[in-house]
C-alpha positions in Angstrom: -23.3 -19.1 -29.9 -23.9 -17.3 -33.0 -24.7 -14.2 -31.5 -21.8 -14.3 -29.1 -19.7 -14.8 -32.4 -21.4 -11.7 -34.1 -20.7 -9.4 -31.1 -17.0 -10.6 -30.8 -16.5 -9.7 -34.6 -18.2 -6.6 -34.2 -16.0 -5.5 -31.5 -13.0 -6.5 -33.6 -14.0 -5.0 -36.8 -16.1 -1.7 -36.5 -14.2 1.4 -36.9 -11.3 0.0 -35.2 -7.5 0.6 -36.6 -5.0 -1.9 -37.5 -3.0 -1.3 -34.0 -6.4 -1.4 -32.1 -7.3 -4.6 -33.6 -3.9 -5.9 -32.8 -4.3 -5.1 -29.2 -7.7 -6.5 -28.7 -7.2 -9.4 -26.3 -7.9 -12.9 -26.9 -10.5 -14.8 -24.5 -10.7 -18.1 -23.3 -14.1 -20.2 -23.5 -14.1 -23.4 -21.8 -16.2 -25.6 -23.9 -16.5 -28.9 -22.2 -17.8 -31.7 -24.5 -17.5 -35.5 -24.2 -14.8 -34.7 -21.4 -12.6 -32.4 -23.6 -11.9 -28.9 -22.8 -11.3 -26.9 -26.0 -10.0 -23.2 -25.8 -11.5 -20.7 -28.2 -9.6 -17.1 -28.7 -11.2 -14.1 -30.0 -9.5 -11.1 -31.6 -6.3 -12.7 -32.1 -3.2 -10.3 -32.0 -2.6 -10.9 -35.5 -6.0 -9.9 -36.4 -6.3 -8.0 -40.0 -7.5 -4.6 -40.5 -11.1 -3.9 -41.4 -12.3 -4.9 -44.6 -9.9 -7.8 -45.1 -11.4 -11.3 -46.1 -11.2 -13.2 -42.6 -13.6 -16.0 -43.8 -10.7 -18.8 -43.3 -10.6 -18.6 -39.4 -11.8 -22.0 -38.5 -15.0 -23.2 -36.9 -16.4 -23.7 -33.4 -16.8 -27.0 -32.2 -20.5 -26.7 -31.8 -21.4 -25.0 -35.1 -19.3 -26.8 -37.5 -20.8 -24.5 -40.1 -19.3 -21.4 -38.7 -16.6 -19.3 -40.1 -17.1 -16.3 -38.3 -13.9 -13.8 -38.5 -11.3 -13.7 -35.7 -12.3 -16.9 -34.1 -10.3 -20.0 -33.7 -9.6 -22.9 -31.7 -6.1 -23.7 -30.1 -4.6 -25.5 -27.3 -3.5 -22.3 -25.1 -2.1 -23.8 -21.9 0.5 -22.4 -20.0 2.1 -25.2 -17.7 -0.3 -25.8 -14.9 -2.1 -22.5 -14.8 -4.9 -23.5 -17.1 -5.8 -21.8 -20.5 -4.6 -18.5 -21.1 -5.5 -15.4 -23.4 -4.7 -11.9 -24.1 -7.0 -9.8 -22.2 -9.7 -7.9 -23.9 -12.4 -5.6 -22.4 -15.7 -7.3 -21.8 -14.3 -10.7 -23.0 -11.7 -11.9 -20.4 -13.2 -14.2 -17.8 -10.2 -13.2 -15.3 -8.3 -10.5 -14.1 -5.1 -10.0 -16.2 -1.8 -10.7 -14.9 1.1 -8.1 -15.2 2.3 -9.7 -18.7 -1.2 -9.2 -20.0 -2.5 -12.8 -19.9 -5.3 -14.0 -17.8 -5.8 -17.9 -16.7 -8.7 -20.0 -15.7 -9.7 -19.2 -12.2 -8.0 -15.8 -11.9 -10.4 -13.7 -9.9 -12.0 -10.1 -10.7 -12.9 -8.7 -14.0 -10.9 -8.1 -17.1 -8.5 -4.9 -17.6 -8.4 -4.1 -21.2 -5.5 -3.2 -23.3 -4.1 0.0 -22.0 -6.3 -0.1 -18.9 -9.7 0.4 -20.8 -11.7 -1.8 -18.9 -10.3 -1.0 -15.5 -13.4 0.5 -14.4 -15.0 -3.1 -13.9 -12.8 -3.2 -10.8 -15.4 -1.4 -8.9 -13.1 1.5 -8.1 -11.4 -0.8 -5.6 -7.9 -1.0 -7.5 -6.2 0.7 -10.3 -4.8 -0.7 -13.6 -1.3 -1.0 -14.2 0.5 -3.0 -17.0 -3.0 -4.5 -17.6 -3.1 -5.8 -14.2 -6.0 -4.9 -11.6 -4.1 -3.6 -8.3 -6.3 -3.3 -5.2 -5.9 -0.1 -3.6 -4.5 0.0 -0.2 -6.8 0.3 2.8 -6.3 2.3 6.1 -8.5 2.1 9.1 -9.0 4.0 12.3 -5.9 5.3 14.3 -5.7 8.0 16.7 -5.1 11.7 16.6 -4.3 14.4 19.5 -7.3 16.8 19.7 -6.8 19.8 22.4 -4.5 17.4 24.1 -6.9 14.3 24.1 -6.6 11.1 22.3 -9.2 10.5 19.6 -9.8 7.3 18.2 -10.7 7.2 14.7 -13.2 4.8 12.5 -12.8 5.9 9.0 -11.6 3.8 6.3 -9.4 5.6 3.5 -8.2 4.0 0.2 -4.8 5.2 -1.5 -5.1 4.0 -5.2 -1.5 5.1 -6.1 -2.3 8.6 -6.8 -4.4 9.9 -4.1 -6.5 9.3 -0.8 -10.3 8.9 -0.7 -12.3 8.6 2.3 -15.0 5.7 1.9 -18.6 6.2 2.8 -18.8 3.0 4.9 -19.4 1.8 8.7 -17.4 -1.0 10.0 -15.2 -1.8 13.0 -15.5 0.5 16.3 -13.0 3.4 16.7 -9.5 1.9 17.2 -5.8 2.1 16.9 -2.8 -0.1 17.2 -4.9 -2.8 15.8 -3.3 -5.6 13.8 -4.2 -5.4 10.1 -2.9 -7.2 6.8 -3.9 -7.5 3.2 -4.3 -11.2 1.9 -5.4 -11.5 -1.9 -8.0 -8.7 -2.6 -9.2 -8.6 0.9 -8.1 -6.6 4.2 -7.9 -8.1 7.5 -8.3 -6.4 10.9 -8.2 -7.7 14.6 -8.1 -6.2 18.0 -6.4 -3.1 18.8 -7.2 -0.3 21.5 -11.0 1.0 21.6 -12.8 3.1 23.7 -13.2 0.6 26.4 -9.6 -1.2 26.4 -8.5 -3.7 24.1 -10.5 -5.4 21.7 -10.7 -9.1 20.2 -12.9 -8.9 17.5 -12.1 -9.9 13.7 -12.9 -8.0 10.5 -12.6 -8.5 6.7 -12.8 -5.9 4.0 -13.9 -7.3 0.6 -13.3 -4.4 -1.2 -16.8 -2.9 -0.8 -17.5 -3.4 2.7 -16.7 -4.6 6.4 -17.9 -7.6 7.7 -17.5 -9.0 11.2 -16.2 -12.5 10.7 -15.4 -13.7 14.5 -15.6 -12.7 18.2 -13.7 -15.9 19.5 -10.1 -16.6 18.9 -7.1 -14.9 20.3 -8.0 -13.0 23.7 -8.5 -9.1 23.4 -5.1 -7.3 22.8 -3.5 -4.3 20.8 0.0 -4.0 18.9 0.4 -7.6 17.9 2.2 -8.3 14.5 0.3 -9.9 11.7 0.7 -10.8 8.0 -0.6 -12.7 5.2 1.0 -16.2 4.9 -0.1 -18.2 1.7 -4.2 -18.2 2.2 -4.3 -17.5 5.7 -3.1 -15.0 8.0 -0.4 -15.3 10.9 -0.5 -13.3 14.0 2.1 -13.0 16.7 2.3 -11.1 20.2 0.3 -8.4 21.5 -0.7 -7.2 24.9 -3.6 -7.0 27.1 -3.3 -4.9 30.4 0.0 -5.7 31.7 0.2 -9.2 30.0 2.5 -9.5 26.8 1.9 -12.4 24.4 4.3 -14.9 22.8 1.3 -16.6 21.1 1.4 -17.6 17.6 -2.0 -18.1 15.9 -3.3 -18.4 12.4 -6.6 -17.4 10.8 -8.0 -19.3 7.8 -10.6 -16.9 6.7 -13.1 -18.7 9.0 -11.6 -19.9 12.2 -8.6 -19.2 14.5 -5.9 -22.0 15.2 -3.5 -21.6 18.0 0.0 -23.1 17.3 1.6 -24.0 20.8 5.4 -23.9 19.8 8.4 -22.2 21.1 9.4 -19.1 19.2 10.2 -15.2 19.9 10.2 -13.7 23.4 6.7 -11.9 24.3 6.4 -8.5 22.7 4.4 -5.9 21.3 4.9 -3.6 18.3 6.4 -6.3 16.2 6.3 -6.6 12.7 5.7 -9.6 10.4 5.9 -10.0 6.6 5.6 -12.7 3.9 8.6 -13.7 2.0 8.1 -17.0 -0.4 7.2 -19.9 1.8 8.2 -18.0 5.1 7.1 -15.3 7.3 9.7 -12.7 8.6 9.2 -11.5 11.9 11.7 -8.6 13.2 11.9 -6.2 16.4 9.4 -5.3 19.1 9.4 -4.3 22.6 8.8 -5.9 26.1 8.8 -3.6 29.0 12.0 -1.8 28.4 13.6 -4.0 26.2 13.6 -3.3 22.3 14.3 -6.1 20.2 16.6 -6.3 17.2 16.3 -10.0 16.3 15.1 -11.8 13.0 12.8 -14.9 13.1 11.2 -16.8 10.1 8.2 -19.0 10.5 7.8 -22.1 8.1 4.3 -23.2 8.8 5.0 -25.3 11.7 7.9 -23.6 13.7 9.8 -20.5 14.3 13.9 -20.3 13.4 16.0 -17.4 14.8 18.3 -16.1 12.1 21.9 -15.0 13.1 22.3 -12.3 11.0 23.4 -8.5 11.0 20.0 -6.5 11.4 18.9 -3.3 11.9 19.3 -1.7 15.3 16.7 -2.6 18.1 13.4 -0.9 17.4 9.6 -1.2 17.5 6.6 0.7 15.9 8.6 0.3 12.8 6.6 -0.2 9.4 7.2 -3.6 7.1 5.9 -5.0 4.1 6.4 -7.5 1.3 7.7 -5.7 -1.7 8.4 -7.6 -4.9 11.0 -10.5 -3.6 11.9 -8.7 -0.6 10.9 -7.2 2.8 11.1 -3.5 3.1 11.4 -2.1 6.5 11.2 1.6 7.5 11.6 3.7 10.8 10.6 2.7 14.3 12.3 3.9 17.5 13.9 2.7 20.5 12.7 5.0 23.6 13.3 8.6 22.2 15.7 7.8 19.4 13.5 7.5 16.3 14.8 6.0 12.8 13.9 7.1 9.2 16.3 4.6 7.5 15.2 1.9 5.1 16.3 -1.6 5.0 15.7 -4.7 2.5 15.6 -8.4 3.7 16.3 -10.8 0.7 15.8 -14.1 2.7 19.1 -14.2 3.8 20.3 -10.9 5.1 19.7 -7.2 5.9 20.8 -4.3 3.5 20.3 -0.7 4.4 19.3 1.1 1.3 18.4 4.4 2.3 18.8 7.2 5.1 16.5 10.0 3.6 13.1 9.8 2.8 10.1 10.4 5.2 11.1 12.0 8.5 12.1 9.8 11.6 8.7 8.1 13.0 7.1 5.4 14.6 3.5 3.7 14.0 3.1 4.6 10.6 0.9 3.1 7.9 2.5 0.9 5.2 1.4 -0.7 2.0 2.3 -2.2 -1.2 0.4 -1.1 -4.3 1.5 -2.3 -7.4 5.3 -1.9 -7.8 5.4 1.0 -5.1 5.4 1.0 -1.2 3.3 3.8 0.5 4.1 5.2 3.7 1.5 7.5 5.6 1.4 9.2 8.9 3.1 8.0 12.4 4.4 10.0 15.0 7.6 11.6 16.0 9.7 11.8 19.5 7.5 14.7 20.7 4.3 12.7 20.0 3.6 14.9 16.9 1.6 12.9 14.2 2.2 13.3 10.5 0.0 13.7 7.5 2.7 13.0 4.9 2.5 10.6 2.2 5.4 9.1 0.7 6.1 6.4 -2.0 9.1 4.1 -2.5 10.0 3.1 -6.1 13.1 0.9 -5.4 15.6 3.6 -5.8 14.2 6.7 -3.9 11.3 7.9 -1.6 9.1 10.7 -2.9 6.6 12.7 -1.3 3.3 12.9 -2.7 1.6 16.3 -2.2 -1.9 15.0 -1.8 -4.4 15.7 0.7 -5.4 12.5 3.0 -6.5 11.6 6.4 -5.9 13.9 9.2 -2.8 13.2 11.4 -3.1 9.7 13.1 -1.2 7.3 14.9 -1.3 3.4 14.9 -3.6 3.4 11.8 -3.2 0.2 9.7 
């Protein structure tokens, strides 16, 4: 323990300015003795400048004689989230939250003041407001090459400022698969492969793809999926000429089918989590495009009688802050470039400008922004542009990324 204390004292005092010392984060050490958990914080935000007399700092419970500088015991709790501390490079036990704190049980490594320790995120994320933000992962898709459809199998990462193709192997080439992020992971199911519809389940952990299951929903493409709590919820899809109205959930290990009434069979519908519910909008079956809004509460579907965007399918939809953002989509050859927000009660159109009208575009939330990439227009032309939404406007990001592709999710 004395060695740890000396290292912490050094990190607070050697050559550091007073301002830097103030920003060095505090850390929680859970010390369990006789059934009591004591929280020890290091490098307090009120740390004195180098050279000051810091001998009156209290003692650690396992070293009564210790008077090491900058260490003190305190009952630092935050409701039922457990001990908290201001994060510091190399000392915080969990990934920082947006307010700069970390709690026992938080995952990933610490982000330091100003993002100094963001490199510990392993390149799988960026740091914003001291929070480790996972990058958006895009897989597969299709492109037209000399008039032929080519299915892709690359994995790309958007970190908020640029695209990187990751040198990894994983699922077979495909497009119109179902994909969603949950926690620090990315989920992928089914899609159109070289030999028809697929029914495999894959998971990306930030470093590599793993084939998790070949059982569950039958092979299908164009299903809708989203995170729902610690699980994933999947609806619809198509195999051959059969369109499904099935509801399935994935808990990370197994699939469960929910035999409940709900939306009509459809493909190219979109789902997004909002609070304690999942929102489903749109889709198509045959020549019928839907403009209906449904929510799932964990046990049943409820149709919402609301004014909504025009009927469409192949739109992009994602949870963003405390709302659901919907962009684009199409109905037959009428393609849309409008942006809508669902607040849990009603839909509101918030923009008509931004990315050009398109369907089957990639969408994800990265930090406070929404990113949209690719898709196709009424002439079947694929896009290679990248756009971000900040809550007010769309901005085209002049960056090089994946080649044109459709149905890459």
